[in-house]
Each structure stands twice: as C-alpha cells, then as structure tokens.
MMTF fields as JSON, N, C-alpha, C and O atoms, coordinates in Angstrom:
{
  "mmtfVersion": "1.0.0",
  "mmtfProducer": "UNKNOWN",
  "numBonds": 255,
  "numAtoms": 256,
  "numGroups": 64,
  "numChains": 1,
  "numModels": 1,
  "chainsPerModel": [1],
  "groupsPerChain": [64],
  "chainIdList": ["A"],
  "bondAtomList": [4, 2, 8, 6, 12, 10, 16, 14, 20, 18, 24, 22, 28, 26, 32, 30, 36, 34, 40, 38, 44, 42, 48, 46, 52, 50, 56, 54, 60, 58, 64, 62, 68, 66, 72, 70, 76, 74, 80, 78, 84, 82, 88, 86, 92, 90, 96, 94, 100, 98, 104, 102, 108, 106, 112, 110, 116, 114, 120, 118, 124, 122, 128, 126, 132, 130, 136, 134, 140, 138, 144, 142, 148, 146, 152, 150, 156, 154, 160, 158, 164, 162, 168, 166, 172, 170, 176, 174, 180, 178, 184, 182, 188, 186, 192, 190, 196, 194, 200, 198, 204, 202, 208, 206, 212, 210, 216, 214, 220, 218, 224, 222, 228, 226, 232, 230, 236, 234, 240, 238, 244, 242, 248, 246, 252, 250],
  "bondOrderList": [1, 1, 1, 1, 1, 1, 1, 1, 1, 1, 1, 1, 1, 1, 1, 1, 1, 1, 1, 1, 1, 1, 1, 1, 1, 1, 1, 1, 1, 1, 1, 1, 1, 1, 1, 1, 1, 1, 1, 1, 1, 1, 1, 1, 1, 1, 1, 1, 1, 1, 1, 1, 1, 1, 1, 1, 1, 1, 1, 1, 1, 1, 1],
  "groupList": [{"groupName": "MET", "atomNameList": ["N", "CA", "C", "O"], "elementList": ["N", "C", "C", "O"], "formalChargeList": [0, 0, 0, 0], "bondAtomList": [1, 0, 2, 1, 3, 2], "bondOrderList": [1, 1, 2], "singleLetterCode": "M", "chemCompType": "L-PEPTIDE LINKING"}, {"groupName": "ILE", "atomNameList": ["N", "CA", "C", "O"], "elementList": ["N", "C", "C", "O"], "formalChargeList": [0, 0, 0, 0], "bondAtomList": [1, 0, 2, 1, 3, 2], "bondOrderList": [1, 1, 2], "singleLetterCode": "I", "chemCompType": "L-PEPTIDE LINKING"}, {"groupName": "ASP", "atomNameList": ["N", "CA", "C", "O"], "elementList": ["N", "C", "C", "O"], "formalChargeList": [0, 0, 0, 0], "bondAtomList": [1, 0, 2, 1, 3, 2], "bondOrderList": [1, 1, 2], "singleLetterCode": "D", "chemCompType": "L-PEPTIDE LINKING"}, {"groupName": "ALA", "atomNameList": ["N", "CA", "C", "O"], "elementList": ["N", "C", "C", "O"], "formalChargeList": [0, 0, 0, 0], "bondAtomList": [1, 0, 2, 1, 3, 2], "bondOrderList": [1, 1, 2], "singleLetterCode": "A", "chemCompType": "L-PEPTIDE LINKING"}, {"groupName": "SER", "atomNameList": ["N", "CA", "C", "O"], "elementList": ["N", "C", "C", "O"], "formalChargeList": [0, 0, 0, 0], "bondAtomList": [1, 0, 2, 1, 3, 2], "bondOrderList": [1, 1, 2], "singleLetterCode": "S", "chemCompType": "L-PEPTIDE LINKING"}, {"groupName": "CYS", "atomNameList": ["N", "CA", "C", "O"], "elementList": ["N", "C", "C", "O"], "formalChargeList": [0, 0, 0, 0], "bondAtomList": [1, 0, 2, 1, 3, 2], "bondOrderList": [1, 1, 2], "singleLetterCode": "C", "chemCompType": "L-PEPTIDE LINKING"}, {"groupName": "VAL", "atomNameList": ["N", "CA", "C", "O"], "elementList": ["N", "C", "C", "O"], "formalChargeList": [0, 0, 0, 0], "bondAtomList": [1, 0, 2, 1, 3, 2], "bondOrderList": [1, 1, 2], "singleLetterCode": "V", "chemCompType": "L-PEPTIDE LINKING"}, {"groupName": "GLN", "atomNameList": ["N", "CA", "C", "O"], "elementList": ["N", "C", "C", "O"], "formalChargeList": [0, 0, 0, 0], "bondAtomList": [1, 0, 2, 1, 3, 2], "bondOrderList": [1, 1, 2], "singleLetterCode": "Q", "chemCompType": "L-PEPTIDE LINKING"}, {"groupName": "GLY", "atomNameList": ["N", "CA", "C", "O"], "elementList": ["N", "C", "C", "O"], "formalChargeList": [0, 0, 0, 0], "bondAtomList": [1, 0, 2, 1, 3, 2], "bondOrderList": [1, 1, 2], "singleLetterCode": "G", "chemCompType": "PEPTIDE LINKING"}, {"groupName": "GLU", "atomNameList": ["N", "CA", "C", "O"], "elementList": ["N", "C", "C", "O"], "formalChargeList": [0, 0, 0, 0], "bondAtomList": [1, 0, 2, 1, 3, 2], "bondOrderList": [1, 1, 2], "singleLetterCode": "E", "chemCompType": "L-PEPTIDE LINKING"}, {"groupName": "LEU", "atomNameList": ["N", "CA", "C", "O"], "elementList": ["N", "C", "C", "O"], "formalChargeList": [0, 0, 0, 0], "bondAtomList": [1, 0, 2, 1, 3, 2], "bondOrderList": [1, 1, 2], "singleLetterCode": "L", "chemCompType": "L-PEPTIDE LINKING"}, {"groupName": "PRO", "atomNameList": ["N", "CA", "C", "O"], "elementList": ["N", "C", "C", "O"], "formalChargeList": [0, 0, 0, 0], "bondAtomList": [1, 0, 2, 1, 3, 2], "bondOrderList": [1, 1, 2], "singleLetterCode": "P", "chemCompType": "L-PEPTIDE LINKING"}, {"groupName": "PHE", "atomNameList": ["N", "CA", "C", "O"], "elementList": ["N", "C", "C", "O"], "formalChargeList": [0, 0, 0, 0], "bondAtomList": [1, 0, 2, 1, 3, 2], "bondOrderList": [1, 1, 2], "singleLetterCode": "F", "chemCompType": "L-PEPTIDE LINKING"}, {"groupName": "ARG", "atomNameList": ["N", "CA", "C", "O"], "elementList": ["N", "C", "C", "O"], "formalChargeList": [0, 0, 0, 0], "bondAtomList": [1, 0, 2, 1, 3, 2], "bondOrderList": [1, 1, 2], "singleLetterCode": "R", "chemCompType": "L-PEPTIDE LINKING"}, {"groupName": "THR", "atomNameList": ["N", "CA", "C", "O"], "elementList": ["N", "C", "C", "O"], "formalChargeList": [0, 0, 0, 0], "bondAtomList": [1, 0, 2, 1, 3, 2], "bondOrderList": [1, 1, 2], "singleLetterCode": "T", "chemCompType": "L-PEPTIDE LINKING"}],
  "groupTypeList": [0, 1, 2, 3, 4, 4, 5, 6, 3, 7, 8, 2, 5, 3, 9, 10, 3, 11, 9, 3, 12, 9, 6, 4, 2, 2, 10, 4, 1, 6, 1, 8, 9, 3, 4, 10, 9, 9, 10, 13, 3, 3, 3, 9, 3, 5, 11, 14, 8, 3, 1, 14, 6, 1, 2, 9, 7, 14, 8, 9, 7, 6, 3, 11],
  "groupIdList": [1, 2, 3, 4, 5, 6, 7, 8, 9, 10, 11, 12, 13, 14, 15, 16, 17, 18, 19, 20, 21, 22, 23, 24, 25, 26, 27, 28, 29, 30, 31, 32, 33, 34, 35, 36, 37, 38, 39, 40, 41, 42, 43, 44, 45, 46, 47, 48, 49, 50, 51, 52, 53, 54, 55, 56, 57, 58, 59, 60, 61, 62, 63, 64],
  "secStructList": [7, 7, 7, 6, 6, 6, 7, 7, 7, 7, 1, 6, 6, 6, 6, 6, 7, 6, 6, 6, 3, 3, 3, 3, 6, 6, 3, 3, 3, 3, 7, 7, 7, 7, 7, 2, 2, 2, 2, 2, 2, 2, 2, 2, 6, 7, 6, 6, 7, 7, 7, 7, 7, 5, 7, 6, 6, 6, 7, 7, 5, 7, 7, 7],
  "xCoordList": [0.873, -0.003, 0.927, 2.039, 0.5, 1.228, 0.79, 0.334, 0.644, -0.078, 0.45, 1.592, -0.903, 0.014, -0.12, 0.021, -0.512, 0.126, 1.345, 2.099, 1.823, 3.225, 4.381, 5.323, 3.762, 5.022, 5.498, 4.729, 7.079, 7.482, 7.667, 7.633, 7.812, 7.991, 9.859, 10.467, 10.426, 12.107, 12.133, 12.528, 11.909, 11.879, 12.368, 11.976, 13.143, 13.58, 12.652, 13.079, 11.169, 10.481, 10.866, 11.308, 10.629, 10.65, 11.964, 12.181, 12.7, 14.417, 14.191, 15.219, 13.846, 13.906, 13.305, 13.82, 11.87, 10.889, 10.136, 9.199, 11.053, 9.977, 9.433, 9.557, 8.733, 7.467, 6.395, 5.284, 6.747, 5.238, 5.214, 4.26, 6.352, 6.378, 6.412, 7.06, 5.311, 6.107, 5.942, 5.354, 6.79, 6.657, 5.715, 6.034, 3.957, 3.614, 3.186, 2.885, 3.103, 2.708, 3.216, 2.603, 4.504, 4.939, 4.352, 4.623, 3.767, 3.802, 3.453, 2.624, 4.434, 4.575, 3.15, 2.167, 3.493, 1.938, 2.331, 3.557, 1.382, 1.096, 0.556, -0.622, 1.833, 1.54, 1.538, 1.291, 2.104, 2.154, 2.423, 2.166, 2.961, 3.469, 5.004, 5.554, 5.862, 7.252, 7.347, 6.331, 8.241, 8.832, 8.696, 8.792, 8.348, 8.222, 9.695, 9.731, 11.134, 12.028, 12.291, 13.121, 11.573, 11.575, 10.672, 10.93, 9.528, 8.555, 9.857, 10.618, 10.029, 10.446, 11.186, 10.878, 12.335, 13.31, 12.546, 12.711, 11.861, 11.124, 10.839, 11.708, 10.318, 9.626, 10.184, 10.017, 11.355, 12.285, 13.077, 13.574, 13.095, 14.448, 13.168, 13.519, 11.718, 10.881, 11.616, 11.799, 11.847, 12.653, 10.994, 11.238, 9.837, 8.593, 7.667, 6.499, 8.531, 7.702, 6.428, 5.485, 6.018, 4.735, 4.718, 3.888, 4.922, 4.658, 4.603, 5.598, 3.294, 3.437, 2.788, 2.039, 3.519, 3.465, 2.27, 2.594, 1.266, 0.158, -0.231, -1.03, 0.236, 0.329, -1.253, -2.23, -1.386, -2.767, -3.623, -4.652, -2.921, -3.699, -4.043, -4.764, -3.433, -2.911, -3.894, -4.804, -3.562, -4.178, -3.205, -3.709, -1.887, -1.021, -0.103, 0.354, 0.537, 1.35, 3.152, 3.624, 3.54, 4.876, 6.214, 7.281, 6.01, 6.884, 6.474, 5.57, 7.165, 8.608, 8.659, 9.743],
  "yCoordList": [-1.208, 0.13, 1.573, 1.766, 2.216, 3.093, 4.504, 3.871, 5.637, 6.783, 7.829, 8.222, 8.199, 8.852, 10.25, 10.927, 10.727, 12.005, 11.742, 12.614, 11.059, 11.173, 11.364, 12.155, 9.872, 9.997, 10.723, 11.001, 11.313, 11.857, 11.387, 12.176, 10.385, 9.604, 9.662, 9.81, 9.518, 9.27, 7.78, 8.098, 6.995, 5.862, 4.791, 3.648, 4.992, 3.964, 2.426, 1.32, 2.907, 1.662, 0.801, -0.343, 1.545, 0.514, 0.278, -0.255, 0.62, 0.169, -0.703, -0.339, -1.296, -2.449, -3.488, -4.575, -3.297, -4.044, -3.421, -2.623, -4.222, -3.087, -3.906, -3.719, -4.957, -5.8, -5.196, -4.895, -5.019, -4.321, -2.919, -2.323, -2.333, -0.508, -0.337, -0.996, 1.025, 1.886, 3.275, 3.472, 4.518, 5.788, 6.094, 5.738, 7.059, 7.659, 8.631, 8.741, 9.515, 10.785, 11.434, 12.071, 11.103, 11.979, 11.007, 11.303, 10.139, 9.457, 7.954, 7.587, 6.882, 5.673, 5.191, 5.579, 3.987, 2.759, 2.055, 1.943, 0.978, -0.438, -1.161, -1.411, -1.51, -2.206, -3.848, -4.389, -4.698, -6.332, -6.729, -6.328, -7.554, -9.077, -8.928, -8.829, -8.866, -9.459, -9.867, -9.684, -10.435, -10.743, -10.271, -9.047, -11.321, -10.203, -9.495, -8.374, -10.102, -9.49, -8.469, -7.598, -8.429, -7.254, -5.974, -4.901, -6.192, -5.25, -4.886, -3.964, -5.423, -4.844, -4.363, -3.214, -4.218, -3.427, -2.225, -1.07, -2.468, -0.716, -0.338, 0.434, -0.445, 0.131, 0.899, 2.111, 0.064, 0.754, 1.79, 2.837, 1.362, 2.749, 3.588, 4.237, 4.039, 4.673, 5.913, 5.867, 6.943, 8.39, 8.919, 9.358, 8.806, 9.221, 8.638, 8.966, 7.273, 5.947, 6.061, 5.874, 6.388, 6.282, 4.576, 4.78, 3.519, 2.019, 1.234, 0.89, 0.71, -0.126, -1.338, -1.273, -2.7, -4.107, -4.84, -5.116, -5.016, -6.006, -7.443, -7.865, -7.916, -9.615, -10.013, -9.885, -10.527, -10.639, -11.615, -11.315, -12.599, -13.492, -13.613, -14.516, -12.539, -12.074, -10.646, -10.48, -9.703, -8.435, -7.79, -6.9, -8.199, -7.445, -6.999, -7.481, -5.579, -4.508, -5.919, -6.337, -6.148, -6.802, -5.641, -6.079, -4.536, -3.703, -2.319, -2.249, -1.022, -1.061, -1.571, -1.73],
  "zCoordList": [0.202, 0.097, -0.332, 0.16, -0.991, -0.933, -0.003, 0.949, 0.314, 0.97, -0.005, -0.24, -0.562, -1.379, -1.518, -2.537, 0.045, 0.232, 0.631, 0.198, 1.169, 1.72, 0.692, 0.644, -0.493, -1.632, -2.564, -3.484, -2.61, -3.259, -4.777, -5.721, -4.868, -6.198, -6.327, -7.387, -5.096, -5.449, -6.807, -7.929, -6.681, -7.573, -6.659, -6.892, -5.685, -4.875, -4.606, -4.274, -4.916, -4.658, -5.933, -5.826, -7.356, -8.425, -8.942, -10.03, -8.269, -8.486, -7.343, -6.773, -6.781, -5.886, -5.968, -5.706, -6.425, -6.805, -7.938, -7.937, -9.276, -10.171, -10.81, -12.02, -10.467, -10.906, -9.962, -10.398, -8.635, -8.135, -7.961, -7.461, -8.406, -8.064, -9.526, -10.338, -9.815, -11.012, -10.304, -9.241, -11.367, -10.79, -11.893, -13.027, -11.586, -12.751, -12.236, -11.048, -13.14, -12.603, -11.328, -10.471, -11.429, -9.67, -8.737, -7.573, -8.836, -7.858, -8.143, -8.976, -7.084, -7.006, -6.833, -6.202, -7.814, -7.923, -7.697, -7.716, -7.278, -7.125, -8.302, -8.559, -9.102, -10.555, -10.959, -12.037, -8.995, -9.262, -7.659, -6.524, -8.205, -7.057, -6.612, -7.709, -5.791, -5.52, -4.481, -3.809, -3.924, -3.335, -2.092, -2.007, -0.327, 0.87, 0.834, 1.342, 0.198, 1.112, -0.071, 0.19, -1.64, -1.963, -1.759, -2.304, -0.881, -0.722, 0.565, 0.272, 1.601, 2.756, 2.25, 2.567, 1.417, 1.121, 0.367, 0.76, -0.522, -0.551, 0.584, 0.99, 1.055, 2.22, 2.611, 2.472, 3.468, 4.278, 3.431, 3.845, 2.332, 1.253, 1.009, 0.024, 1.333, 0.983, 2.355, 3.571, 1.209, 1.852, 3.068, 4.192, 2.7, 3.343, 3.844, 4.054, 4.133, 4.845, 4.181, 4.95, 2.624, 2.486, 1.951, 1.065, 1.864, 1.986, 2.819, 3.458, 3.032, 4.274, 3.32, 2.345, 4.161, 3.39, 4.537, 5.692, 4.142, 4.689, 4.483, 3.647, 5.089, 5.233, 4.643, 5.382, 3.174, 2.423, 3.76, 4.365, 3.878, 5.031, 6.457, 6.881, 7.317, 8.484, 8.46, 9.272, 7.439, 7.546, 8.769, 9.452, 9.046, 9.438, 8.89, 7.854, 9.711, 8.735, 9.085, 10.143, 7.717, 7.882, 7.378, 6.95, 7.48, 7.15, 6.66, 5.827, 7.185, 7.469, 8.846, 9.406]
}
C-alpha cells in the first residue's frame, strides 16, 4: 500500500521491486507483486515512509 499524500515519487521502490512498483504522474503506484524480501526493502528505502506492506492472509503489517 502506498500513502499517496506522503509519496514524493523518488523511485527507490521501483528500482528495488520493479515488478511491484512504478512511478507514474509524480506518484509511485502498485502494479503487481514481488517477494516479501523485495517489498520490505522497498518499504525501508522509501524516504517518506509512504509504503506499508500488509500480509494478505493475516491483515497484519509486516513492513516497514
């Protein structure tokens, strides 16, 4: 999940998990899926903390 109000579209997420994120119109968007390791790395690299990774099965936040 990306908090659009916090996203500055720096693009680290798209570099670390290109199959999951893309920068479009000055906003990073979710375009697909990636491994949990890649998603965690993308969330941790986000300079504004706009990315939250939620476990689909449990609904619990797993990153950042």
